[in-house]
Every structure is written in structure tokens, then in C-alpha cells.
Biotite code that builds the C-alpha atoms (Angstrom):
import biotite.structure as struc

atoms = struc.array([
    struc.Atom([169.118, 121.139, 182.288], chain_id="A", res_id=1, res_name="MET", atom_name="CA", element="C"),
    struc.Atom([168.582, 118.454, 184.698], chain_id="A", res_id=2, res_name="ASP", atom_name="CA", element="C"),
    struc.Atom([165.182, 117.189, 184.202], chain_id="A", res_id=3, res_name="ARG", atom_name="CA", element="C"),
    struc.Atom([165.563, 115.223, 187.389], chain_id="A", res_id=4, res_name="GLY", atom_name="CA", element="C"),
    struc.Atom([164.762, 111.739, 185.632], chain_id="A", res_id=5, res_name="ASP", atom_name="CA", element="C"),
    struc.Atom([168.097, 110.474, 185.995], chain_id="A", res_id=6, res_name="GLY", atom_name="CA", element="C"),
    struc.Atom([169.168, 110.815, 182.531], chain_id="A", res_id=7, res_name="SER", atom_name="CA", element="C"),
    struc.Atom([172.349, 112.985, 183.539], chain_id="A", res_id=8, res_name="ILE", atom_name="CA", element="C"),
    struc.Atom([175.406, 111.406, 185.577], chain_id="A", res_id=9, res_name="LYS", atom_name="CA", element="C"),
    struc.Atom([177.330, 113.853, 188.098], chain_id="A", res_id=10, res_name="TYR", atom_name="CA", element="C"),
    struc.Atom([181.231, 113.185, 188.630], chain_id="A", res_id=11, res_name="ILE", atom_name="CA", element="C"),
    struc.Atom([183.786, 114.829, 191.049], chain_id="A", res_id=12, res_name="LEU", atom_name="CA", element="C"),
    struc.Atom([187.279, 115.281, 190.764], chain_id="A", res_id=13, res_name="SER", atom_name="CA", element="C"),
    struc.Atom([190.281, 117.041, 192.200], chain_id="A", res_id=14, res_name="GLY", atom_name="CA", element="C"),
    struc.Atom([191.874, 117.109, 195.821], chain_id="A", res_id=15, res_name="GLU", atom_name="CA", element="C"),
    struc.Atom([189.814, 114.721, 197.645], chain_id="A", res_id=16, res_name="GLY", atom_name="CA", element="C"),
    struc.Atom([187.255, 113.501, 195.127], chain_id="A", res_id=17, res_name="ALA", atom_name="CA", element="C"),
    struc.Atom([185.726, 109.868, 196.143], chain_id="A", res_id=18, res_name="GLY", atom_name="CA", element="C"),
    struc.Atom([188.155, 109.990, 199.240], chain_id="A", res_id=19, res_name="ILE", atom_name="CA", element="C"),
    struc.Atom([187.248, 113.152, 201.588], chain_id="A", res_id=20, res_name="VAL", atom_name="CA", element="C"),
    struc.Atom([184.325, 114.096, 199.161], chain_id="A", res_id=21, res_name="PHE", atom_name="CA", element="C"),
    struc.Atom([181.788, 112.151, 197.205], chain_id="A", res_id=22, res_name="THR", atom_name="CA", element="C"),
    struc.Atom([179.258, 112.924, 195.078], chain_id="A", res_id=23, res_name="ILE", atom_name="CA", element="C"),
    struc.Atom([175.880, 111.644, 194.161], chain_id="A", res_id=24, res_name="ASP", atom_name="CA", element="C"),
    struc.Atom([175.956, 110.566, 190.566], chain_id="A", res_id=25, res_name="ASP", atom_name="CA", element="C"),
    struc.Atom([171.997, 110.878, 190.140], chain_id="A", res_id=26, res_name="THR", atom_name="CA", element="C"),
    struc.Atom([171.925, 114.466, 192.062], chain_id="A", res_id=27, res_name="THR", atom_name="CA", element="C"),
    struc.Atom([174.850, 115.910, 191.983], chain_id="A", res_id=28, res_name="GLY", atom_name="CA", element="C"),
    struc.Atom([174.899, 116.199, 195.868], chain_id="A", res_id=29, res_name="ASP", atom_name="CA", element="C"),
    struc.Atom([178.521, 116.764, 197.406], chain_id="A", res_id=30, res_name="ILE", atom_name="CA", element="C"),
    struc.Atom([178.743, 114.869, 200.417], chain_id="A", res_id=31, res_name="HIS", atom_name="CA", element="C"),
    struc.Atom([182.088, 114.476, 203.046], chain_id="A", res_id=32, res_name="ALA", atom_name="CA", element="C"),
    struc.Atom([182.653, 111.513, 203.900], chain_id="A", res_id=33, res_name="ILE", atom_name="CA", element="C"),
    struc.Atom([185.359, 111.622, 206.396], chain_id="A", res_id=34, res_name="GLN", atom_name="CA", element="C"),
    struc.Atom([185.825, 114.383, 209.150], chain_id="A", res_id=35, res_name="ARG", atom_name="CA", element="C"),
    struc.Atom([187.526, 117.640, 208.185], chain_id="A", res_id=36, res_name="LEU", atom_name="CA", element="C"),
    struc.Atom([190.388, 119.656, 210.066], chain_id="A", res_id=37, res_name="ASP", atom_name="CA", element="C"),
    struc.Atom([190.866, 123.181, 209.151], chain_id="A", res_id=38, res_name="ARG", atom_name="CA", element="C"),
    struc.Atom([194.485, 122.606, 210.702], chain_id="A", res_id=39, res_name="GLU", atom_name="CA", element="C"),
    struc.Atom([194.852, 119.214, 208.127], chain_id="A", res_id=40, res_name="GLU", atom_name="CA", element="C"),
    struc.Atom([193.858, 121.146, 205.251], chain_id="A", res_id=41, res_name="ARG", atom_name="CA", element="C"),
    struc.Atom([192.215, 124.528, 205.173], chain_id="A", res_id=42, res_name="ALA", atom_name="CA", element="C"),
    struc.Atom([190.751, 124.006, 201.151], chain_id="A", res_id=43, res_name="GLN", atom_name="CA", element="C"),
    struc.Atom([189.852, 121.559, 198.674], chain_id="A", res_id=44, res_name="TYR", atom_name="CA", element="C"),
    struc.Atom([190.209, 122.367, 195.031], chain_id="A", res_id=45, res_name="THR", atom_name="CA", element="C"),
    struc.Atom([186.992, 120.067, 193.264], chain_id="A", res_id=46, res_name="LEU", atom_name="CA", element="C"),
    struc.Atom([185.981, 120.033, 189.940], chain_id="A", res_id=47, res_name="ARG", atom_name="CA", element="C"),
    struc.Atom([182.606, 118.583, 189.143], chain_id="A", res_id=48, res_name="ALA", atom_name="CA", element="C"),
    struc.Atom([180.752, 117.724, 185.527], chain_id="A", res_id=49, res_name="GLN", atom_name="CA", element="C"),
    struc.Atom([177.294, 116.753, 184.457], chain_id="A", res_id=50, res_name="ALA", atom_name="CA", element="C"),
    struc.Atom([177.431, 114.223, 181.815], chain_id="A", res_id=51, res_name="LEU", atom_name="CA", element="C"),
    struc.Atom([174.695, 112.487, 179.565], chain_id="A", res_id=52, res_name="ASP", atom_name="CA", element="C"),
    struc.Atom([174.225, 109.251, 181.054], chain_id="A", res_id=53, res_name="ARG", atom_name="CA", element="C"),
    struc.Atom([173.788, 107.673, 177.825], chain_id="A", res_id=54, res_name="ARG", atom_name="CA", element="C"),
    struc.Atom([176.062, 109.106, 175.667], chain_id="A", res_id=55, res_name="THR", atom_name="CA", element="C"),
    struc.Atom([178.984, 109.865, 178.166], chain_id="A", res_id=56, res_name="GLY", atom_name="CA", element="C"),
    struc.Atom([179.080, 113.239, 176.853], chain_id="A", res_id=57, res_name="ARG", atom_name="CA", element="C"),
    struc.Atom([179.400, 116.663, 178.797], chain_id="A", res_id=58, res_name="PRO", atom_name="CA", element="C"),
    struc.Atom([176.125, 118.761, 179.562], chain_id="A", res_id=59, res_name="MET", atom_name="CA", element="C"),
    struc.Atom([177.977, 121.900, 180.174], chain_id="A", res_id=60, res_name="GLU", atom_name="CA", element="C"),
    struc.Atom([181.354, 123.078, 180.386], chain_id="A", res_id=61, res_name="PRO", atom_name="CA", element="C"),
    struc.Atom([183.328, 121.415, 184.140], chain_id="A", res_id=62, res_name="GLU", atom_name="CA", element="C"),
    struc.Atom([182.720, 123.436, 187.245], chain_id="A", res_id=63, res_name="SER", atom_name="CA", element="C"),
    struc.Atom([185.493, 124.423, 189.169], chain_id="A", res_id=64, res_name="GLU", atom_name="CA", element="C"),
    struc.Atom([184.734, 125.162, 193.131], chain_id="A", res_id=65, res_name="PHE", atom_name="CA", element="C"),
    struc.Atom([186.444, 125.720, 196.496], chain_id="A", res_id=66, res_name="ILE", atom_name="CA", element="C"),
    struc.Atom([185.749, 124.138, 199.631], chain_id="A", res_id=67, res_name="ILE", atom_name="CA", element="C"),
    struc.Atom([187.007, 126.189, 202.302], chain_id="A", res_id=68, res_name="LYS", atom_name="CA", element="C"),
    struc.Atom([186.972, 124.947, 205.872], chain_id="A", res_id=69, res_name="ILE", atom_name="CA", element="C"),
    struc.Atom([185.692, 126.783, 209.087], chain_id="A", res_id=70, res_name="GLN", atom_name="CA", element="C"),
    struc.Atom([187.558, 126.591, 212.149], chain_id="A", res_id=71, res_name="ASP", atom_name="CA", element="C"),
    struc.Atom([186.071, 125.280, 215.392], chain_id="A", res_id=72, res_name="ILE", atom_name="CA", element="C"),
    struc.Atom([188.093, 125.708, 218.879], chain_id="A", res_id=73, res_name="ASN", atom_name="CA", element="C"),
    struc.Atom([189.979, 122.290, 218.730], chain_id="A", res_id=74, res_name="ASP", atom_name="CA", element="C"),
    struc.Atom([193.102, 123.258, 220.095], chain_id="A", res_id=75, res_name="ASN", atom_name="CA", element="C"),
    struc.Atom([194.504, 124.083, 223.436], chain_id="A", res_id=76, res_name="GLU", atom_name="CA", element="C"),
    struc.Atom([197.044, 126.669, 223.732], chain_id="A", res_id=77, res_name="PRO", atom_name="CA", element="C"),
    struc.Atom([200.382, 125.433, 224.025], chain_id="A", res_id=78, res_name="LYS", atom_name="CA", element="C"),
    struc.Atom([202.831, 127.805, 225.925], chain_id="A", res_id=79, res_name="PHE", atom_name="CA", element="C"),
    struc.Atom([206.471, 127.847, 223.923], chain_id="A", res_id=80, res_name="LEU", atom_name="CA", element="C"),
    struc.Atom([208.688, 127.663, 227.195], chain_id="A", res_id=81, res_name="ASP", atom_name="CA", element="C"),
    struc.Atom([208.061, 126.273, 230.320], chain_id="A", res_id=82, res_name="GLY", atom_name="CA", element="C"),
    struc.Atom([207.949, 124.990, 233.105], chain_id="A", res_id=83, res_name="PRO", atom_name="CA", element="C"),
    struc.Atom([207.967, 128.858, 234.277], chain_id="A", res_id=84, res_name="TYR", atom_name="CA", element="C"),
    struc.Atom([209.232, 130.332, 237.554], chain_id="A", res_id=85, res_name="VAL", atom_name="CA", element="C"),
    struc.Atom([208.973, 133.671, 238.878], chain_id="A", res_id=86, res_name="ALA", atom_name="CA", element="C"),
    struc.Atom([209.157, 135.440, 242.512], chain_id="A", res_id=87, res_name="THR", atom_name="CA", element="C"),
    struc.Atom([207.729, 138.268, 243.773], chain_id="A", res_id=88, res_name="VAL", atom_name="CA", element="C"),
    struc.Atom([209.681, 140.362, 245.935], chain_id="A", res_id=89, res_name="PRO", atom_name="CA", element="C"),
    struc.Atom([207.646, 140.945, 249.379], chain_id="A", res_id=90, res_name="GLU", atom_name="CA", element="C"),
    struc.Atom([205.574, 144.193, 250.088], chain_id="A", res_id=91, res_name="MET", atom_name="CA", element="C"),
    struc.Atom([205.658, 144.524, 246.326], chain_id="A", res_id=92, res_name="SER", atom_name="CA", element="C"),
    struc.Atom([203.048, 147.202, 245.090], chain_id="A", res_id=93, res_name="PRO", atom_name="CA", element="C"),
    struc.Atom([199.387, 146.065, 243.571], chain_id="A", res_id=94, res_name="VAL", atom_name="CA", element="C"),
    struc.Atom([199.978, 146.105, 239.944], chain_id="A", res_id=95, res_name="GLY", atom_name="CA", element="C"),
    struc.Atom([203.744, 144.667, 239.793], chain_id="A", res_id=96, res_name="THR", atom_name="CA", element="C"),
    struc.Atom([204.229, 142.694, 236.716], chain_id="A", res_id=97, res_name="SER", atom_name="CA", element="C"),
    struc.Atom([205.518, 139.718, 238.187], chain_id="A", res_id=98, res_name="VAL", atom_name="CA", element="C"),
    struc.Atom([206.356, 137.426, 234.873], chain_id="A", res_id=99, res_name="ILE", atom_name="CA", element="C"),
    struc.Atom([205.289, 137.300, 231.224], chain_id="A", res_id=100, res_name="GLN", atom_name="CA", element="C"),
    struc.Atom([204.771, 134.336, 229.049], chain_id="A", res_id=101, res_name="VAL", atom_name="CA", element="C"),
    struc.Atom([203.797, 133.598, 225.546], chain_id="A", res_id=102, res_name="THR", atom_name="CA", element="C"),
    struc.Atom([201.459, 130.827, 224.281], chain_id="A", res_id=103, res_name="ALA", atom_name="CA", element="C"),
    struc.Atom([199.910, 130.155, 220.747], chain_id="A", res_id=104, res_name="THR", atom_name="CA", element="C"),
    struc.Atom([196.794, 128.645, 219.431], chain_id="A", res_id=105, res_name="ASP", atom_name="CA", element="C"),
    struc.Atom([196.906, 126.400, 216.058], chain_id="A", res_id=106, res_name="ALA", atom_name="CA", element="C"),
    struc.Atom([193.118, 127.689, 215.455], chain_id="A", res_id=107, res_name="ASP", atom_name="CA", element="C"),
    struc.Atom([192.253, 130.035, 213.004], chain_id="A", res_id=108, res_name="ASP", atom_name="CA", element="C"),
    struc.Atom([192.827, 133.757, 214.480], chain_id="A", res_id=109, res_name="PRO", atom_name="CA", element="C"),
    struc.Atom([190.712, 135.307, 211.891], chain_id="A", res_id=110, res_name="THR", atom_name="CA", element="C"),
    struc.Atom([187.374, 133.516, 212.468], chain_id="A", res_id=111, res_name="TYR", atom_name="CA", element="C"),
    struc.Atom([185.911, 133.807, 215.466], chain_id="A", res_id=112, res_name="GLY", atom_name="CA", element="C"),
    struc.Atom([187.492, 133.455, 218.921], chain_id="A", res_id=113, res_name="ASN", atom_name="CA", element="C"),
    struc.Atom([188.781, 130.195, 218.550], chain_id="A", res_id=114, res_name="SER", atom_name="CA", element="C"),
    struc.Atom([192.698, 131.225, 218.422], chain_id="A", res_id=115, res_name="ALA", atom_name="CA", element="C"),
    struc.Atom([192.251, 133.754, 221.300], chain_id="A", res_id=116, res_name="ARG", atom_name="CA", element="C"),
    struc.Atom([194.224, 133.459, 224.221], chain_id="A", res_id=117, res_name="VAL", atom_name="CA", element="C"),
    struc.Atom([192.977, 134.464, 227.797], chain_id="A", res_id=118, res_name="VAL", atom_name="CA", element="C"),
])
């Protein structure tokens, strides 16, 4: 319904509207206005609506949508305990297990290799 003549005004509401996300009230383009970090917040639920600029009446029902933040490899692995100390008996055969350590990574393990610890 938007003819591109500026007669429609777009508004944004919901989680992070006006703080994390902004909408161009003429075009309806939505932009992030600050850095997003999946470890701080994985998704936002927003609502957008198109209004007749002259009357303020809705042109269509409000639309709700979810913005899911994709992860990047921005966290280093953390070892759960430590420092670690191990000894290897002299003349141990090749392949002898010496110590087992555990590390975790705050990155999303379901997206790419960001959380893969090697």
C-alpha cells in the first residue's frame, strides 16, 4: 500500500525499539543502532506498524517479528579448573594418557564452529 510518497509513517515497538533498533519512519527500514552480542541477548521481539501519516490510523494490522542474533567466534575457551599439574612416568609408552582437562566456550555450539574447542 506504500506508494513511496511519504504518506505512510512506520513505527516500531517492542524489545529494544528506539534503544537497540530504530526504524526509518518514511521507508520502514529497520537498523541496529548499537552492537549486538548473542551472549548478552539471543533474540528480540519487535512490532512494526504502518500508519496513515495524515490521520494516524493503521494501514494494516501490527506485524510482530523476531530478530535472532547469529553468533560469532568472540569468546575464548575457559578452563573449569586450574592450573593443571601432571606427571608422566619415565619410559611411558607412546599414547599414555597424562591428564584430561575440560574447557567451555560461551559461543553458540549450534552455529558454525564458534564454540568448538580443540
